[in-house]
VMD Tcl script that draws the C-alpha trace (Angstrom):
set ca {
  {-5.61 216.68 95.26}
  {-4.00 218.37 92.35}
  {-2.44 214.99 91.26}
  {-6.01 213.37 91.16}
  {-7.19 216.25 88.93}
  {-4.19 215.74 86.54}
  {-4.76 212.25 86.31}
  {-8.40 212.72 85.52}
  {-7.48 215.33 82.79}
  {-5.04 212.89 81.38}
  {-7.81 210.16 81.16}
  {-10.22 212.45 79.66}
  {-7.69 213.52 77.01}
  {-6.81 209.90 76.13}
  {-10.71 209.21 75.73}
  {-11.18 212.33 73.46}
  {-8.30 211.18 71.23}
  {-9.39 207.51 70.94}
  {-12.90 208.90 69.94}
  {-11.56 211.40 67.48}
  {-9.27 208.75 66.01}
  {-12.11 206.27 65.41}
  {-14.05 208.89 63.80}
  {-11.17 209.77 61.48}
  {-11.02 205.89 60.72}
  {-14.68 205.94 59.87}
  {-14.56 208.95 57.68}
  {-11.46 207.78 55.88}
  {-12.80 204.44 54.83}
  {-12.88 203.52 51.12}
  {-16.62 203.80 51.05}
  {-16.70 207.17 52.65}
  {-13.74 208.42 50.56}
  {-15.41 207.06 47.32}
  {-18.78 208.75 47.97}
  {-17.10 212.19 47.67}
  {-15.56 211.17 44.20}
  {-16.93 210.72 40.82}
  {-15.49 207.36 40.22}
  {-16.74 207.57 36.59}
  {-14.60 210.55 35.90}
  {-11.55 209.77 38.35}
  {-8.24 210.55 36.68}
  {-5.78 210.96 39.44}
  {-3.91 207.84 40.95}
  {-5.36 208.56 44.43}
  {-8.90 208.71 43.09}
  {-8.68 205.53 40.96}
  {-7.20 203.65 44.15}
  {-9.98 204.93 46.40}
  {-12.63 203.93 43.77}
  {-11.08 200.42 42.99}
  {-11.02 199.94 46.92}
  {-14.62 200.88 47.28}
  {-15.47 198.55 44.43}
  {-13.63 195.65 45.97}
  {-15.23 196.43 49.22}
  {-18.84 196.40 47.56}
  {-18.09 193.09 45.93}
  {-17.23 191.89 49.38}
  {-20.43 192.93 50.91}
  {-22.54 191.30 48.08}
  {-20.76 187.93 48.55}
  {-21.14 188.09 52.29}
  {-24.86 188.73 51.86}
  {-25.24 185.82 49.36}
  {-23.02 183.48 51.34}
  {-25.03 184.03 54.55}
  {-28.31 183.46 52.83}
  {-27.23 180.31 51.17}
  {-25.74 179.09 54.51}
  {-29.00 179.55 56.16}
  {-30.71 177.10 53.77}
  {-28.25 174.33 53.92}
  {-28.28 171.27 56.01}
  {-25.46 171.06 58.61}
  {-23.22 168.84 56.46}
  {-23.57 170.71 53.42}
  {-23.21 174.11 55.37}
  {-19.64 172.52 56.69}
  {-18.69 171.76 53.12}
  {-19.45 175.26 51.97}
  {-17.42 176.66 54.69}
  {-14.52 174.38 53.88}
  {-14.89 175.63 50.10}
  {-15.07 179.24 51.23}
  {-12.01 179.01 53.16}
  {-10.09 177.50 50.44}
  {-11.38 180.01 47.90}
  {-9.99 182.96 49.96}
  {-6.39 182.23 49.81}
  {-6.71 181.06 46.28}
  {-8.12 184.44 45.31}
  {-5.38 186.16 47.08}
  {-2.60 184.20 45.53}
  {-4.08 184.40 42.24}
  {-4.35 188.08 42.43}
  {-0.67 188.12 43.66}
  {0.31 186.05 40.71}
  {-1.56 188.53 38.29}
  {-0.18 191.86 40.06}
  {3.26 191.09 41.63}
  {5.44 192.00 38.56}
  {3.99 195.46 39.02}
  {4.50 195.73 42.87}
  {6.97 198.55 42.62}
  {4.56 200.81 40.70}
  {2.08 203.29 41.79}
  {-0.88 201.48 40.23}
  {-0.06 198.19 42.20}
  {-2.76 198.67 45.05}
  {-5.42 199.32 42.37}
  {-4.29 196.39 40.47}
  {-4.96 194.26 43.32}
  {-8.07 195.57 44.34}
  {-9.36 195.38 40.81}
  {-8.22 191.59 40.59}
  {-9.94 190.93 43.93}
  {-13.28 192.47 42.94}
  {-13.16 190.59 39.76}
  {-12.76 187.10 41.27}
  {-15.15 188.02 44.20}
  {-17.97 188.89 41.68}
  {-17.21 185.44 39.95}
  {-17.56 183.64 43.24}
  {-20.70 185.68 44.05}
  {-22.26 184.58 40.81}
  {-21.53 180.99 41.66}
  {-23.20 181.27 45.01}
  {-26.00 183.26 43.58}
  {-26.52 180.34 41.17}
  {-26.95 177.89 44.15}
  {-29.59 180.14 45.60}
  {-31.70 180.38 42.49}
  {-31.40 176.96 41.15}
  {-34.58 175.34 39.87}
  {-35.73 172.18 41.31}
  {-34.20 169.06 39.77}
  {-30.82 170.92 38.71}
  {-28.15 168.50 39.57}
  {-25.53 171.29 39.67}
  {-26.91 172.59 42.83}
  {-26.95 171.56 46.52}
  {-30.42 170.58 47.83}
  {-31.45 173.19 50.24}
  {-33.40 172.50 53.64}
  {-35.54 175.73 53.35}
  {-33.76 177.35 56.16}
  {-34.27 174.29 58.80}
  {-30.53 173.77 59.02}
  {-29.29 173.58 62.60}
  {-28.45 177.35 64.06}
  {-24.78 178.23 63.48}
  {-22.68 181.15 63.59}
  {-22.14 182.08 59.86}
  {-18.80 183.65 59.19}
  {-18.56 186.11 56.65}
  {-17.55 184.92 53.03}
  {-14.68 187.13 52.27}
  {-11.39 188.24 53.26}
  {-10.44 191.91 54.12}
  {-9.93 193.95 51.08}
  {-6.33 194.78 51.93}
  {-3.71 193.17 49.66}
  {-2.39 189.63 50.44}
  {-4.70 189.04 53.37}
  {-4.90 185.45 54.01}
  {-6.37 185.40 57.50}
  {-7.66 181.78 57.88}
  {-10.63 182.57 60.19}
  {-13.92 181.01 58.93}
  {-14.03 182.99 55.65}
  {-13.17 186.65 56.87}
  {-14.27 189.96 56.17}
  {-15.08 193.17 58.07}
  {-18.85 192.78 57.30}
  {-20.71 191.78 60.29}
  {-22.31 188.37 60.10}
  {-26.20 188.27 59.53}
  {-28.51 185.82 61.04}
  {-28.63 182.35 59.76}
  {-31.54 181.58 57.58}
  {-32.10 185.20 56.43}
  {-32.76 184.23 52.70}
  {-33.09 187.49 50.59}
  {-36.69 188.41 50.44}
  {-38.23 189.17 47.11}
  {-37.22 192.91 46.70}
  {-39.85 195.52 46.25}
  {-39.16 199.26 45.67}
  {-36.62 200.94 47.77}
  {-38.16 201.97 51.09}
  {-36.39 205.40 51.11}
  {-37.45 208.24 49.00}
  {-35.52 208.77 45.62}
  {-34.46 212.10 47.25}
  {-33.17 210.41 50.36}
  {-29.36 210.99 50.43}
  {-28.60 208.94 53.65}
  {-26.59 205.79 53.41}
  {-28.85 202.86 52.63}
  {-27.35 200.86 55.49}
  {-28.86 203.66 57.77}
  {-32.05 204.45 56.11}
  {-33.17 200.73 55.32}
  {-30.87 198.62 57.72}
  {-27.96 196.28 57.11}
  {-29.83 193.36 55.90}
  {-31.78 195.29 53.09}
  {-28.80 197.21 52.26}
  {-26.81 194.13 51.75}
  {-29.39 192.65 49.57}
  {-29.33 195.77 47.25}
  {-25.62 195.63 47.28}
  {-25.81 192.12 46.06}
  {-28.32 192.44 43.50}
  {-26.71 195.67 42.16}
  {-23.34 194.06 41.89}
  {-24.80 191.02 39.88}
  {-26.29 192.96 37.09}
  {-24.72 196.57 37.04}
  {-22.66 196.94 33.77}
  {-20.82 199.88 35.27}
  {-16.90 199.70 35.79}
  {-17.44 201.41 39.30}
  {-20.93 200.61 40.02}
  {-22.77 202.52 42.89}
  {-23.37 199.19 44.70}
  {-22.38 200.18 48.25}
  {-24.36 200.52 51.58}
  {-22.94 204.01 51.86}
  {-24.89 205.18 49.00}
  {-28.76 205.80 49.04}
  {-30.91 202.99 48.49}
  {-32.73 204.84 45.67}
  {-29.34 205.01 43.79}
  {-28.68 201.25 43.98}
  {-32.37 200.47 43.00}
  {-31.92 202.61 39.97}
  {-28.79 200.65 38.97}
  {-30.51 197.51 39.64}
  {-33.52 198.52 37.32}
  {-30.92 199.61 34.61}
  {-28.95 196.51 34.69}
  {-32.00 194.12 34.63}
  {-33.35 196.14 31.85}
  {-30.22 195.71 29.83}
  {-30.16 192.02 30.61}
  {-33.82 191.90 29.42}
  {-34.89 188.18 28.64}
  {-31.46 186.77 28.33}
  {-31.56 184.59 31.49}
  {-31.77 187.53 34.10}
  {-31.42 186.85 37.74}
  {-34.73 185.91 39.40}
  {-35.06 189.19 41.48}
  {-35.17 191.21 38.23}
  {-38.75 190.54 37.83}
  {-39.43 192.70 41.01}
  {-37.95 195.59 39.43}
  {-40.16 195.65 36.36}
  {-41.99 198.87 35.99}
}
mol new
graphics top color blue
foreach p $ca { graphics top sphere $p radius 0.5 }
foreach p [lrange $ca 0 end-1] q [lrange $ca 1 end] { graphics top cylinder $p $q radius 0.2 }
display resetview
């Protein structure tokens, strides 16, 4: 009998340890750590590294949202070509960033340089796919869209993990959970949460809406370390989208900016 009690106690201890370890990993994610830092005023190498990692993760989330929205509008043959292109783009991004940063691999700033490079190239790719989503009819630089009538498929996320030199060849990898195909971004309205709501947007508005705000925020924010992260409040991202759209003015703004005019 004592041996059974000991075994149960050991199992309970292992379960508690696993739960605590999982919580610790969640709380020490780049987004969670960056939320506790004023990235605009970051000066220490540790804070800068945290902020650049969070910026790269935000860019990944924005690209995933746009990729999945576009995938849901394409015919099966075009969707396959998009996936092939995205699979080729991920190793290109990682190798390009290795080319740019490897000479500084022995320095303390190396990880920040890698994340900054990945965020930059991810935002470029995001703009390319956003262009496909917003193309006017008759623009031959765009792939025809089927209006979400493509055959149902499991859409893989569009970006690789934000760790340096990740070249996992799974269908366009990332930690972001795939969204349902065909979920094209709806025309955005005011944030559903109160401006005083400090809860993470992904909790208060849901992942789909949070990803939409992240994507739009990344596209228009002029900030070096924009608050375009689902762990921030929705209101914070909406204010940044409004600010970015206002700064762009009539100089070819993204279509969604019209929904944020006061």
